[in-house]
N, C-alpha and C positions, 0 to 999 in steps of 0.2 A: 456544384459551382460555388452555389450562393449570388452573394454581391459580386464575383468575378465575372457572370455571366453579365454582367451590363457595360463592361469594358471595352471600348472600341479597337478594333484591330487596324484600324488605318494605318497606312504609314503615317509616320511625322516628318513633313518636309516643311522646310521653309518655303515661303509664298513666294513664287518667282516676280508677281508683281511688286509686292515690297521691295526684291532685291535689286529689279529692274529700276524701282524708282529712287532707292538709296545710291545708287551708282551712278546714276545722274546727277548726284552732289558731288562737291568736292572731298577726298578722301578725308575720313574722321581722326582724330588723336584720340587715341582712349588710355588714360591713367589706371592701370590694374593696382588696386590697393592688394598686397600680401599676393602676388601672381605665383608663389612656389606652388603650386598645385595642379595634377592634370586637366582638371576640368578649365579652370581660366585658361590656362596656356594654349589647351585643344581649341577654345572658344576663338582665341587672338588667332591662333593659326588657320582655322577654318576662316574667320573675316579678311584676313589678310591673303588668303587663297583667292577671296571672291572679289580683291579689289574695293572692300568695303573699309578697310580701317589698318591704321598701324600703331603701336603701341609704346607706352611706358610703363615698362614693370618695376613695381617697387616691391621690394622684400629681398629675401636672403637669394643673395646671387648665384651661389654656389649651387645651392640647390635649384635654383631657377635652369640654370645652364646645363645642371646632370639631368633633370627631368625632360628639357626640350630634345637632348643627344637620345635618351632612352627612348623617347615617344617620336623622335622623326621629326620634331616641329621645327618650323624655320621660323628663327628669330631673327633673320637678316635686317627687315626695316624695325626691327625694335630694340629702345634703348632699355636698360637695365640699371637703375637705381638702386644699390643695394642701401638695406634698414636691418637694423637689430632685431626690432620688434613689429609685432603685428601692428602695434598701437604707431609706432613710428613710420610703420610703411602707409597706414591710412592717412594719417597727417600731412605726410608729403605727398602722395597723389592729391588729396584735396587742396593743396596748396598749389599746387601746380596747373589744377584748373583755375584755382581763381587768378593766377598772373596769368591767364591765356596760353600756357604750353600745350594746356591738353582741352580735349574740346566736351567728353565724354569722362563719365568718373565711374567706374568700374569696382563692385565687390570681387575678391579673391578668395582665396583660402582662410578665412579670418571668421570670426564668430559677429553675428549682424550688428550685435550692441555697440561692440568696438569698431565696427565700420561707419555707421549712422554716426556714433559721438562725433568722431573727428569730422563728418561732413555737416552736423548742426552747429559745430564750435565756433563762434563768429569770429575768434580771433585766426580762423582757419580762411576765413573769406570767403566761404561759399554761400553765406546766406544773403538772399534778395531780400525785397519787402513782399515776401508772399509765403502762403501755407506750402509745406511739403503735399504734394498729392501724388499717391501712387494710381499709376492707369495700365489698364490691359487692353491691348488689342488683340483680341481671339478672334482667327483665321478659321474656316471651318474648311474641311476637303474641297467644298466647291462654294464660290459665290463671296462676296464683300465681306469683312471684317465687320465685327461689332466691338464699342470700347463698353470696358467697365472700371467705375471707379468707385471707391477706393476699396481695394481688397489686402492693404498688407502696411499701410501706417495707420491712417487714424482709426480708433478702434470703436469708438463712438460718438461720430462727430455730431458736435452741434451743429445750428443753422449756420453760423458764420462760417463753419468746416464745408458744408454742404453745398453752399454759394461760392465756395471757391472752386470745389469739387465740379460741380456745373460750369462754372465759366472757364474753369480749366479744359473742359471736355469740348467745350463750344470753339473755343479757340484752336485745340489740337486739329479738331476736323478741319477748321478752314484753313490751316497750314497744310494740311493733306488733300486739298482741291476742293472740299464740299462746303457750298459758300451756305447752306440753310439746313444745317442735321437735323434729324429727328431723334429728340433724347427723350428717354422714359424713366420716371421715378418710381423707382418698386417699393411697394408693398405688398399686402396679403391680400387688397381687396381695390376694387376702382373707385369706393368711396370711403371719403373719411370718416371714420369713427372712434369714439374715444375709447374703447376696448382695443384699439390697434393703435397706439400710439405712434407708430411708423407713417400710418397712414395720414394722420393731422400734419405731421412736418412735412411731408411731400407735397400734401395740398398749401401747405404754408410757402414750400421753397419754388411752388409754380406760380401763387400770384406774385411773389419777389420776383421771378423771372419776366412776369408779363409787365410789371412795372420797369425794370431794367431794359427793357425792349431788346434784350439777346437775339443775334440775329439765328435764331434755331428756331422749329418747332418743338414746344416741351409740352409734356403730357402728366399728370400726376395725381393720386397716386395710382399706377397701374400692378394688377397681379403677374407673373411672369408668362403664365398662357396668353394675355393679351397682349403681352410683349413681344412673345416670339410668334404668334399663331395666330395668320389672316383669318383662319375659320373661326378660333375660337372669339377673334374680336366681332365677325360678321354675325355669328351666333348670341352676343352678347350687346349688340345693338351700336356697336361702336365702328361700322364697317366703313364710315366715311370720316372717321378720325385720321388725322396723317401719319400718327406715331403708332396706334395701336398695329400691331403684327406686321410691323415693318421700319422697326426702331434702328438706328445707327449709334445709339449711345444707350447705357444704364446707367445710371445713380444710386446707390445701393445705402440703404440705413445704417449700415454698420459693416464691420470689418467680417465678422462670421459670414452673415450672409453672402457679403460679396465674396469671401473665402470660398464658401461651397459652390455657390453659383459658376467663378471662372472654374473651378476644380472639376464640376460636373460638364461642363461645355469641352474640357480637355480630355477626361478621361470616359465620357461616355458619348460627347459628341465629335471627339477626333480632331480638335481644334487645336492649332497651334497658338499658345501665348507669347506676345511680345511684350513685357512688362517695363515700364520705367517709371522713375519718381522725378515730377516736375517741381517746378518752384522756386529751385536754385538758382545759381549763375551759370550750372550747365547740366544737362541731363543727367540721373543717375540709375545704374544699371544694380538693381539689390536681386543678384542670379540664385539659385537654390539648385542644392546637391541633385536634388531630383529631376532637375530641368534636362530633357535631351540638347544635343546639339543644336538641332534644328531652332528649339525655341531659344537657344543661347543667339544664334545668329540672327533671329528674326528681332529680337530685343535690340540688337548692336544695330541692327538696319532702322529700326524706328527711331531710336534714339538721335542716330544719325540724321535723319530729315526734322528732328523738332530742335536741333543747334537753333539759336538766334544767328 
């Protein structure tokens, strides 16, 4: 069986608590760039059936209508805006969000670089005075979620990017109703040492957070066992630490470690990953072809909660 023996067989379902929280808010309007694909249309159909969202579908109108008919998707609450190319669809969707016509920007059936280029171009109006930060809310089969940032946008973040990720995570937990979240700063050791540069960066990040007086308990560097396991924290003398073994969120030192961490929690731990990019005027959904429908729905639900 090899590596596949580690893969969780737990059924993937959108967390009912997340859905209920999102449904308590006004229905979101989602602008889908290049909607002419079965996966984005399925996500919109599912979100509409759950009462979460209505959509503006940008792309090839004929293909969108034909796909909806073949798959029996309900587009009665959706508006279709024809675009000749993926780049045009992405630009129109971004501009609709900037103009207040939609609350969430979602990637459809187009390349990520084309989609993100439209999102970051200042003349499309989505840029704010913040960095774009990607965040996953990972919901285990049982229990509360843990947030992981940044696993998709910032490849090798400098200290300013790490500070933005940390501030952003604290603010998101506050929006989700946690007044003082516990945030862990990931490295391979709990002590800063020159041979592990990320450990020194995370120690610097913790010192910065103390000076900023962020409304959170923040500890770092911490190795992953000390973040996830209360038993490991006790064995290593950190039982009294409020974050060790009890973290609400993890700031990772680079994209590779974040990508490995979130996929491990999904494929091995059976978690559902709700992903969103913050820092623009609206939340941005950077969906993947490998995302199951439950994860797409969870991402839409999370984005609807993070709207201003």
